[in-house]
DRENPA-406779 format. One line per 4 residues: number of its first residue (from 1); their letters; for each residue x, y, z of N, C-alpha, C. Coordinates in nm, 3 decimals, always signed. Layout:
N
NUM	A	X:Y:Z:X:Y:Z:X:Y:Z | ...
This chain:
98
1	MPGG	+5.669:-0.162:-3.908:+5.764:-0.248:-3.822:+5.700:-0.377:-3.801 | +5.712:-0.471:-3.876:+5.639:-0.608:-3.844:+5.703:-0.671:-3.722 | +5.623:-0.722:-3.658:+5.652:-0.779:-3.510:+5.561:-0.878:-3.456 | +5.600:-0.944:-3.357:+5.518:-1.041:-3.303:+5.591:-1.117:-3.191
5	FVDY	+5.513:-1.235:-3.139:+5.573:-1.311:-3.044:+5.642:-1.422:-3.100 | +5.726:-1.480:-3.042:+5.813:-1.609:-3.078:+5.713:-1.738:-3.035 | +5.704:-1.803:-3.127:+5.625:-1.926:-3.097:+5.706:-2.032:-3.026 | +5.645:-2.117:-2.946:+5.737:-2.219:-2.874:+5.814:-2.304:-2.977
9	GESL	+5.929:-2.327:-2.928:+6.022:-2.398:-3.011:+6.088:-2.343:-3.129 | +6.061:-2.210:-3.150:+6.111:-2.123:-3.256:+6.212:-2.051:-3.196 | +6.307:-2.020:-3.286:+6.421:-1.920:-3.269:+6.390:-1.786:-3.284 | +6.439:-1.677:-3.223:+6.426:-1.548:-3.270:+6.427:-1.512:-3.392
13	EEAA	+6.540:-1.579:-3.464:+6.545:-1.543:-3.595:+6.442:-1.601:-3.686 | +6.388:-1.730:-3.644:+6.278:-1.790:-3.723:+6.153:-1.698:-3.707 | +6.140:-1.655:-3.598:+6.016:-1.573:-3.550:+6.024:-1.444:-3.631 | +6.130:-1.373:-3.639:+6.152:-1.259:-3.706:+6.113:-1.253:-3.851
17	AREA	+6.171:-1.373:-3.931:+6.141:-1.398:-4.067:+6.006:-1.456:-4.088 | +5.946:-1.534:-4.004:+5.799:-1.556:-4.000:+5.702:-1.440:-3.998 | +5.723:-1.368:-3.897:+5.626:-1.222:-3.863:+5.656:-1.134:-3.982 | +5.762:-1.118:-4.042:+5.784:-1.036:-4.165:+5.705:-1.084:-4.284
21	REET	+5.722:-1.215:-4.306:+5.667:-1.281:-4.426:+5.497:-1.278:-4.397 | +5.461:-1.310:-4.258:+5.305:-1.300:-4.251:+5.237:-1.156:-4.255 | +5.331:-1.067:-4.222:+5.259:-0.936:-4.219:+5.314:-0.847:-4.338 | +5.388:-0.888:-4.413:+5.436:-0.786:-4.518:+5.443:-0.887:-4.672
25	GLII	+5.447:-1.010:-4.661:+5.454:-1.098:-4.780:+5.590:-1.105:-4.816 | +5.691:-1.040:-4.772:+5.829:-1.048:-4.801:+5.894:-1.160:-4.766 | +5.995:-1.216:-4.833:+6.091:-1.323:-4.812:+6.222:-1.248:-4.745 | +6.261:-1.282:-4.632:+6.355:-1.214:-4.553:+6.505:-1.307:-4.579
29	TNLR	+6.584:-1.222:-4.614:+6.728:-1.286:-4.627:+6.825:-1.203:-4.542 | +6.953:-1.243:-4.507:+7.067:-1.177:-4.440:+7.017:-1.116:-4.321 | +6.929:-1.184:-4.229:+6.884:-1.138:-4.110:+6.978:-1.139:-4.025 | +6.998:-1.009:-3.938:+7.086:-1.008:-3.850:+7.009:-0.914:-3.715
33	QFHT	+7.079:-0.945:-3.606:+7.030:-0.877:-3.487:+7.089:-0.744:-3.489 | +6.973:-0.659:-3.445:+7.020:-0.501:-3.440:+7.044:-0.482:-3.286 | +6.939:-0.478:-3.214:+6.959:-0.450:-3.078:+6.832:-0.494:-2.990 | +6.845:-0.504:-2.855:+6.737:-0.551:-2.785:+6.697:-0.458:-2.714
37	YSDP	+6.562:-0.414:-2.698:+6.504:-0.291:-2.614:+6.433:-0.368:-2.506 | +6.456:-0.318:-2.379:+6.395:-0.382:-2.260:+6.335:-0.300:-2.136 | +6.335:-0.172:-2.183:+6.283:-0.077:-2.069:+6.141:-0.098:-2.017 | +6.132:-0.134:-1.898:+5.996:-0.164:-1.841:+5.882:-0.076:-1.877
41	SRDA	+5.911:+0.040:-1.923:+5.814:+0.150:-1.952:+5.786:+0.156:-2.105 | +5.850:+0.063:-2.188:+5.848:+0.082:-2.347:+5.703:+0.043:-2.380 | +5.624:-0.032:-2.296:+5.479:-0.068:-2.332:+5.397:-0.070:-2.213 | +5.302:+0.027:-2.209:+5.205:+0.048:-2.081:+5.145:-0.080:-2.040
45	RLHT	+5.101:-0.168:-2.147:+5.016:-0.292:-2.117:+5.092:-0.378:-2.024 | +5.213:-0.427:-2.038:+5.301:-0.513:-1.988:+5.436:-0.484:-2.001 | +5.527:-0.541:-1.916:+5.688:-0.545:-1.948:+5.724:-0.637:-2.059 | +5.742:-0.591:-2.182:+5.788:-0.678:-2.290:+5.930:-0.623:-2.340
49	CSTV	+6.002:-0.726:-2.383:+6.121:-0.690:-2.437:+6.110:-0.727:-2.591 | +6.193:-0.640:-2.677:+6.179:-0.661:-2.822:+6.331:-0.674:-2.878 | +6.349:-0.782:-2.948:+6.492:-0.799:-3.020:+6.461:-0.761:-3.165 | +6.530:-0.654:-3.208:+6.503:-0.610:-3.347:+6.615:-0.663:-3.444
53	FIAH	+6.565:-0.701:-3.538:+6.634:-0.766:-3.642:+6.632:-0.665:-3.783 | +6.735:-0.662:-3.844:+6.744:-0.597:-3.977:+6.773:-0.709:-4.068 | +6.702:-0.680:-4.209:+6.746:-0.786:-4.299:+6.698:-0.718:-4.439 | +6.740:-0.809:-4.529:+6.711:-0.761:-4.677:+6.555:-0.834:-4.705
57	GSGA	+6.454:-0.761:-4.781:+6.328:-0.827:-4.809:+6.315:-0.825:-4.959 | +6.276:-0.925:-5.017:+6.230:-0.943:-5.139:+6.097:-1.009:-5.178 | +6.025:-0.967:-5.290:+5.892:-0.991:-5.323:+5.810:-0.874:-5.334 | +5.685:-0.904:-5.328:+5.584:-0.791:-5.338:+5.524:-0.766:-5.191
61	LVAA	+5.546:-0.623:-5.167:+5.514:-0.569:-5.035:+5.353:-0.569:-5.020 | +5.304:-0.641:-4.945:+5.139:-0.628:-4.919:+5.114:-0.644:-4.785 | +5.025:-0.580:-4.751:+4.991:-0.584:-4.586:+4.894:-0.708:-4.586 | +4.939:-0.811:-4.499:+4.865:-0.946:-4.467:+4.858:-0.959:-4.324
65	DDAK	+4.800:-1.076:-4.272:+4.774:-1.103:-4.140:+4.731:-1.000:-4.050 | +4.789:-0.949:-3.966:+4.722:-0.845:-3.868:+4.763:-0.709:-3.911 | +4.857:-0.703:-4.044:+4.876:-0.543:-4.081:+4.770:-0.476:-4.154 | +4.743:-0.359:-4.126:+4.631:-0.300:-4.190:+4.673:-0.231:-4.326
69	QATL	+4.823:-0.209:-4.331:+4.888:-0.159:-4.455:+5.026:-0.172:-4.448 | +5.084:-0.207:-4.573:+5.231:-0.209:-4.563:+5.287:-0.101:-4.670 | +5.388:-0.012:-4.616:+5.427:+0.101:-4.700:+5.564:+0.123:-4.661 | +5.660:+0.136:-4.748:+5.800:+0.179:-4.721:+5.801:+0.315:-4.676
73	FTHD	+5.897:+0.353:-4.578:+5.905:+0.492:-4.516:+6.067:+0.512:-4.527 | +6.087:+0.643:-4.511:+6.219:+0.686:-4.488:+6.244:+0.754:-4.360 | +6.357:+0.791:-4.321:+6.359:+0.879:-4.191:+6.286:+0.991:-4.221 | +6.263:+1.047:-4.313:+6.183:+1.186:-4.348:+6.030:+1.194:-4.365
77	NLPP	+5.982:+1.081:-4.365:+5.836:+1.065:-4.387:+5.771:+0.953:-4.300 | +5.830:+0.939:-4.182:+5.766:+0.835:-4.073:+5.629:+0.880:-4.037 | +5.528:+0.783:-4.015:+5.405:+0.816:-3.986:+5.411:+0.816:-3.827 | +5.312:+0.846:-3.767:+5.293:+0.834:-3.609:+5.336:+0.693:-3.561
81	LAFD	+5.405:+0.677:-3.451:+5.449:+0.541:-3.429:+5.393:+0.503:-3.276 | +5.388:+0.389:-3.252:+5.350:+0.336:-3.118:+5.475:+0.308:-3.036 | +5.427:+0.285:-2.903:+5.541:+0.236:-2.803:+5.657:+0.312:-2.827 | +5.793:+0.240:-2.823:+5.906:+0.316:-2.833:+5.979:+0.289:-2.967
85	HGRI	+5.868:+0.273:-3.084:+5.922:+0.268:-3.213:+6.004:+0.365:-3.276 | +5.962:+0.498:-3.224:+6.040:+0.599:-3.272:+6.195:+0.606:-3.234 | +6.210:+0.550:-3.114:+6.339:+0.540:-3.048:+6.416:+0.446:-3.125 | +6.365:+0.326:-3.155:+6.416:+0.204:-3.248:+6.444:+0.263:-3.368
89	LADY	+6.363:+0.326:-3.435:+6.400:+0.388:-3.585:+6.512:+0.482:-3.581 | +6.510:+0.578:-3.484:+6.612:+0.673:-3.459:+6.734:+0.605:-3.429 | +6.771:+0.512:-3.371:+6.883:+0.431:-3.349:+6.928:+0.367:-3.474 | +6.842:+0.302:-3.529:+6.857:+0.231:-3.665:+6.914:+0.353:-3.757
93	FLAT	+6.843:+0.462:-3.779:+6.890:+0.550:-3.891:+7.035:+0.610:-3.848 | +7.061:+0.635:-3.712:+7.184:+0.674:-3.660:+7.296:+0.548:-3.698 | +7.260:+0.444:-3.682:+7.369:+0.331:-3.699:+7.402:+0.307:-3.829 | +7.295:+0.331:-3.919:+7.319:+0.306:-4.075:+7.343:+0.428:-4.153
97	KN	+7.380:+0.534:-4.081:+7.409:+0.663:-4.161:+7.558:+0.666:-4.221 | +7.553:+0.685:-4.333:+7.686:+0.676:-4.428:+7.655:+0.753:-4.547
C-alpha cells in the first residue's frame, strides 16, 4: 500500500498519484477517493489521518523510492500489515466484493 505525505501546494489526488509512482513505478489513472481513516490510535507514533484512494495502475511494477519490494496481493495472500492497514484492506475487499 504505497503512501506518504502531501507536499505543500499539492492536492490529495496529486499526492496519491505521485506516491504510487514513486514507490511502485506505476502510472495511476481513474483515481477516486475510497475512505478517510482518522482514529487517533491508528498509528502509535502520532495522530495521523489517511485518505485512501483506489485507482488503475499501468506500467511495470517495481519497488522504488522507500519501498523494499512491490508485489501484488489478493485477499487470500496478504502479508503481515502495519498500523490499521488490515482494516483498510478488509473495508476495500468488502466494498468491492461482487
